[in-house]
Each structure stands twice: as structure tokens, then as C-alpha cells.
C-alpha positions as CSV (number, residue, x, y, z in Angstrom):
1,M,126.9,138.3,127.4
2,R,128.4,136.8,124.5
3,I,126.2,136.3,121.6
4,R,126.3,133.4,119.7
5,K,127.1,133.5,116.1
6,P,125.5,130.7,114.2
7,K,126.7,130.3,110.7
8,P,123.9,131.1,108.1
9,V,122.1,128.1,106.5
10,A,122.4,128.7,102.7
11,E,119.5,127.2,100.7
12,Y,121.4,124.3,99.1
13,E,122.5,123.3,102.7
14,A,118.9,122.9,104.1
15,T,117.4,119.7,105.0
16,G,114.2,118.5,106.4
17,E,111.9,121.2,108.1
18,L,114.1,124.0,107.1
19,E,114.0,122.7,103.6
20,R,110.5,123.1,103.8
21,V,110.3,126.4,105.0
22,Y,112.9,128.0,102.6
23,H,110.7,126.6,99.7
24,E,107.5,128.3,101.4
25,I,109.3,131.5,101.8
26,R,110.2,131.4,98.2
27,Q,106.8,131.6,97.1
28,I,106.6,134.8,98.7
29,Q,110.2,136.6,98.5
30,G,113.9,135.2,98.4
31,V,115.6,133.8,101.2
32,N,117.9,136.3,102.1
33,L,120.2,136.8,104.8
34,N,117.8,137.2,107.8
35,F,116.3,134.0,106.8
36,R,119.5,132.2,106.2
37,T,120.6,133.4,109.6
38,W,117.7,132.5,111.5
39,G,118.1,129.3,110.1
40,G,121.3,128.9,111.9
41,Y,119.2,128.9,115.2
42,G,118.0,125.1,115.3
43,K,114.2,124.7,115.2
44,F,113.4,128.8,115.4
45,L,112.8,129.4,111.8
46,P,110.3,126.8,111.1
47,V,108.6,127.8,114.3
48,M,108.7,131.5,113.4
49,W,107.6,130.7,110.0
50,D,104.5,128.7,111.0
51,A,103.5,131.4,113.6
52,T,103.9,134.2,111.0
53,R,102.8,132.9,107.4
54,A,99.5,133.3,107.6
55,N,99.7,137.0,108.0
56,L,102.1,137.3,104.9
57,E,99.6,136.0,102.7
58,T,97.2,139.2,103.4
59,R,96.3,142.3,101.9
60,V,97.0,143.7,105.3
61,F,100.5,142.7,105.4
62,E,101.0,143.9,101.8
63,N,99.5,147.3,102.4
64,A,101.8,147.5,105.5
65,A,104.7,146.7,103.4
66,D,103.6,149.7,100.7
67,Q,103.3,152.2,103.5
68,V,107.0,151.5,104.6
69,R,108.0,151.7,101.2
70,A,106.4,154.9,100.1
71,E,107.7,156.6,103.6
72,A,111.1,155.4,102.7
73,V,111.0,157.1,99.2
74,R,109.8,160.3,101.2
75,I,112.6,160.2,103.1
76,A,115.2,159.6,100.6
77,G,114.2,162.4,98.6
78,Q,114.9,164.5,101.8
79,L,118.2,163.2,102.1
80,G,119.5,164.4,98.6
81,R,119.7,162.7,94.9
82,L,122.8,160.6,94.3
83,D,122.8,160.8,90.5
84,I,125.0,157.6,90.4
85,K,124.0,156.9,86.6
86,A,126.2,160.2,85.7
87,R,129.1,158.7,87.3
88,S,128.8,155.1,86.5
89,P,128.4,154.9,82.5
90,L,126.4,151.7,81.9
91,G,125.3,149.8,78.9
92,E,121.7,149.0,78.0
93,S,121.8,145.4,79.3
94,Q,123.5,146.5,82.7
95,S,121.0,149.3,82.9
96,Y,118.2,147.1,82.7
97,Q,119.3,144.4,85.0
98,I,120.4,146.8,87.7
99,Q,117.1,148.2,87.7
100,K,115.5,145.1,87.9
101,A,117.9,144.1,91.0
102,L,116.9,147.0,92.6
103,A,113.2,146.6,92.0
104,L,113.5,143.4,93.7
105,Y,115.0,144.7,97.0
106,H,112.9,147.9,96.9
107,Y,109.9,145.0,96.9
108,I,110.9,142.6,99.7
109,N,112.7,144.8,102.1
110,P,109.9,146.7,103.5
111,K,107.7,143.2,103.6
112,L,110.9,141.7,105.5
113,L,110.9,144.7,107.9
114,V,107.3,144.6,109.0
115,L,107.7,140.5,109.5
116,T,110.9,141.3,111.6
117,S,108.9,144.1,113.6
118,A,106.2,141.6,114.1
119,V,108.8,138.8,115.4
120,R,110.6,141.1,117.7
121,L,107.4,142.5,119.2
122,A,106.3,138.9,119.8
123,L,109.6,138.2,121.4
124,I,109.3,140.8,123.7
125,G,106.1,140.0,125.0
126,E,103.6,142.0,123.0
127,E,100.3,140.4,122.2
128,L,99.6,140.4,118.5
129,R,96.2,138.8,118.9
130,G,95.1,139.6,115.5
131,G,91.3,139.3,115.9
132,A,90.2,139.1,112.2
133,A,87.8,136.4,111.2
134,Q,89.4,134.4,108.5
135,S,86.5,135.0,106.0
136,D,86.9,138.8,106.5
137,V,90.3,138.8,105.5
138,E,91.6,139.7,101.8
139,L,94.3,137.2,100.7
140,I,96.9,137.9,98.0
141,E,97.9,135.4,95.5
142,R,101.1,133.4,96.4
143,G,104.1,133.0,94.3
144,V,107.0,135.1,93.0
145,P,105.7,138.1,91.0
146,A,105.9,137.6,87.3
147,G,109.2,139.5,85.9
148,M,110.9,139.9,89.5
149,Y,114.6,139.5,89.2
150,P,116.0,136.4,90.6
151,M,118.1,136.9,94.1
152,E,121.6,136.1,92.6
153,M,124.5,137.4,94.3
154,V,128.2,137.0,94.5
155,S,130.0,135.2,97.5
156,E,130.3,136.9,100.7
157,K,134.1,136.4,100.3
158,P,134.5,137.6,96.3
159,D,137.5,137.2,94.4
160,D,137.3,140.5,92.6
161,E,139.6,142.8,94.5
162,L,137.2,145.9,94.1
163,V,134.4,144.1,95.5
164,K,136.2,142.8,98.3
165,K,137.6,146.4,99.3
166,I,133.9,147.6,99.1
167,F,132.6,144.9,101.1
168,A,135.0,145.5,103.9
169,E,134.2,149.2,103.7
170,I,130.6,148.6,104.0
171,K,131.0,146.2,106.9
172,R,133.2,148.6,108.8
173,T,131.1,151.7,108.0
174,L,127.8,150.1,109.0
175,S,129.3,147.9,111.7
176,L,128.1,144.6,109.7
177,Q,129.2,141.1,110.8
178,S,127.8,139.9,107.1
179,I,127.2,141.6,103.9
180,N,123.6,141.9,103.2
181,S,122.1,140.3,100.1
182,D,121.7,143.7,98.3
183,Y,125.2,144.8,98.2
184,R,125.9,141.0,97.2
185,T,123.8,141.2,94.3
186,L,124.9,144.9,93.3
187,A,128.5,143.3,93.3
188,L,127.3,141.7,89.9
189,W,128.2,145.1,88.6
190,P,131.4,146.2,90.4
191,D,131.7,149.4,89.1
192,Y,128.1,150.5,89.7
193,L,128.5,149.0,93.4
194,A,131.7,151.2,93.7
195,A,129.8,154.4,92.6
196,A,126.8,153.5,94.7
197,W,128.9,153.1,97.9
198,S,130.7,156.3,97.1
199,G,127.3,158.2,97.0
200,L,125.7,156.4,100.1
201,K,128.7,156.5,102.3
202,P,128.6,160.0,103.3
203,I,124.6,160.0,103.6
204,V,124.6,156.9,106.1
205,Q,127.2,158.6,108.3
206,R,125.0,161.6,108.8
207,E,122.9,162.2,112.1
208,E,119.9,162.8,110.2
209,Y,119.9,159.5,108.6
210,S,120.1,157.6,112.0
211,T,116.8,159.7,113.0
212,V,115.1,158.8,109.9
213,S,115.9,155.2,109.9
214,A,114.6,155.1,113.5
215,E,111.2,156.7,112.4
216,L,110.8,154.0,109.6
217,R,111.4,151.2,112.3
218,E,108.7,153.0,114.5
219,T,106.3,152.9,111.4
220,A,106.9,149.1,110.7
221,R,106.4,148.4,114.5
222,K,102.8,150.2,114.3
223,L,101.8,148.3,111.1
224,A,103.0,145.1,112.4
225,L,100.7,145.4,115.5
226,S,97.5,145.9,112.9
227,L,98.1,142.4,111.4
228,P,95.1,140.4,111.1
229,Y,96.3,137.0,112.5
230,A,97.3,136.2,116.0
231,I,101.3,135.4,116.2
232,D,102.1,132.6,118.4
233,L,105.4,133.4,119.3
234,S,107.2,134.1,122.5
235,M,110.7,133.9,124.3
236,E,109.2,130.7,126.3
237,K,108.7,129.0,123.0
238,V,112.1,129.7,122.0
239,K,113.5,128.5,124.9
240,E,111.2,125.4,124.8
241,I,113.1,124.4,121.5
242,G,116.4,124.9,123.0
243,E,117.4,128.4,122.1
244,G,118.0,131.6,124.0
245,E,118.5,135.2,124.2
246,E,120.7,135.0,121.2
247,V,117.8,134.7,118.7
248,F,116.2,138.0,120.2
249,E,119.3,139.8,120.0
250,K,119.8,138.7,116.2
251,T,116.1,139.5,115.3
252,E,116.8,142.9,116.9
253,S,119.9,143.7,115.0
254,F,117.8,142.7,111.8
255,E,115.3,145.4,112.8
256,K,117.7,147.9,113.3
257,L,119.5,147.4,110.1
258,L,116.5,147.2,107.7
259,P,115.4,150.5,107.9
260,G,118.8,152.0,106.5
261,L,118.7,149.4,103.6
262,I,115.1,150.1,102.6
263,I,116.2,154.0,102.4
264,N,119.6,152.9,100.7
265,I,117.8,151.3,98.1
266,A,115.3,153.9,97.7
267,L,118.0,156.3,97.3
268,L,119.5,154.2,94.5
269,E,115.9,154.0,92.8
270,L,115.4,157.7,92.6
271,D,118.4,157.7,90.0
272,W,115.9,155.6,87.6
273,D,112.4,156.9,88.5
274,S,110.1,159.1,89.9
275,A,109.1,159.4,93.5
276,E,105.5,158.9,92.6
277,A,106.2,155.9,90.8
278,L,108.8,154.4,93.3
279,S,106.1,155.0,96.3
280,R,103.8,152.1,94.6
281,S,104.6,148.6,94.8
282,P,106.5,147.5,91.9
283,F,104.8,144.0,92.1
284,P,101.2,144.9,93.0
285,A,99.6,141.8,94.6
286,E,96.7,140.4,93.1
287,R,93.5,139.4,95.0
288,R,93.3,135.7,95.8
289,E,89.7,134.7,94.8
290,Y,89.6,131.4,96.7
291,R,91.3,129.8,99.8
292,R,93.6,126.9,99.3
């Protein structure tokens, strides 16, 4: 079966319901490649977002992402240190910005994996019934965490020859159709990206890496089943809005990709901070004291 490849919808291109959803996503995290790609499937993203959003504003979801993050840091520590800083001399300002950029993805990618796993489970017919009474669920504050780096990035088709070469190599090595937001952000510092990819490439090709990535994916699936609110989403609903199996295939491909991406960011983060510190959320969520 030929899988349809819709063009990802950039934030500035979004209109109507999609523009509304992108705005709401920005209140929780950035509109990265997953959302932009889902946005190309007609009405799917608004339907999916409305079915899952309530869970994303809960302490249960935040804790699930924290567990994925901590597990990724543990795995990264076992895979070996990269020591990219020593091979890529950086100025004080560059070092500060790179650390902030890494913290951004270290924060949002585990959340994105739990969400993607929940969506995949719903689409294969797994009943995510929730079951928690609304009054029993602790909510967390909405909005982008203070101090979080903006999701800035270079074009997927960059002019810089070094970045262009690295992007091509990343796509070839990881069998990607598109370059993830993480690498496009790190490409703001081409020399750092070159050193980072040089360190990551031999690791991502190891059999052990595939094994631990699959284990992290299983962790996310188990945590997705514990979300407090029911997720009213299914392939029947997808077909009702005029979409088909391609939506599931793309969702599954994201779920396969994200664990490795999370581990890669953890590997890079270990250059800058301790495993103990990185196992905690870089932006701990505050309790929301009232419902709105």
C-alpha cells in the first residue's frame, strides 16, 4: 500500500480549526514536526487534539513524561558519554543558547512520546477509558514554562553547505523523510551540530541502541494507559472525517522515531549536567489551583 505523504503545515500556513489547535498546542509545548505533519491530514489533528488535550493538562501526564525522561537519561548513561564540548569549542553565549535549546527538547519530547503512544493505542482499538473523576485529578498550569527556549530552527532545506550535508546524512542513517525539529534547531550552531552528529552516529547504529529505544517505547505505552481521562478516538472516527490508514502509519512511525530522539538529546545533555539533575524535569509544572 502506498502511504500518502501530505505536506506538513507550517504555523504561518494554518487557518481555521488548525490555527486554533496550533495556538492551544503552543500553550503546552511547541508545534513540532509531529503536529505539523498531523496537520496535513485534513481534520485529523483537531479531532485528535480535542480527544487528548484534557490529559495533557494533568499531573498524571506530566509525571508520565518525567518517567520517560528519567529512563532515557539512565539509558544514555549506559551508552557512553560523547564529550562533544571538548571537540567543539564554544563561546559563552553559544554554550548558554545550546544548553537552553537542548533543555527545550529534553522537556517536550517525552511529553510528545506519551501523547503519540496514547494516540496509537487508541487507533489500534485499545480502550483508554480513564475513569478518574474530574475532581480527583490534579491539574497543572497552562502556558509555556518561563525561561524555555523558543522553538527556533533553520529551514529543512538550508543554504549552509555543512548543514545540508549533515541533514542528508542524518536522513540517510535514520531513514527519515523529514529532519526533526531538534536537529534543525541545533543547526543554528553548525559546528556544534557537526560534532554532535559525529558522536551520535556510531551509537545510533548499534544493536543495543535499537533494543533500548524499543524498551523506552514500551515504557511510554504503559504510561499512556494510565492517563486519567478517556480518549475518544478510533480508526472509525478517522475514516468518518475522510482519512485512512495513512494516519495510523504516520503515527506509528513517529512513535518508533521518538524514543531514539529522546535518548539522543539525553546523550547530548550529559555533556552539560549530571544524570541526577537531568532525570528531573527542566521545567517542573506548578499545580493549578482552580479549574478554568
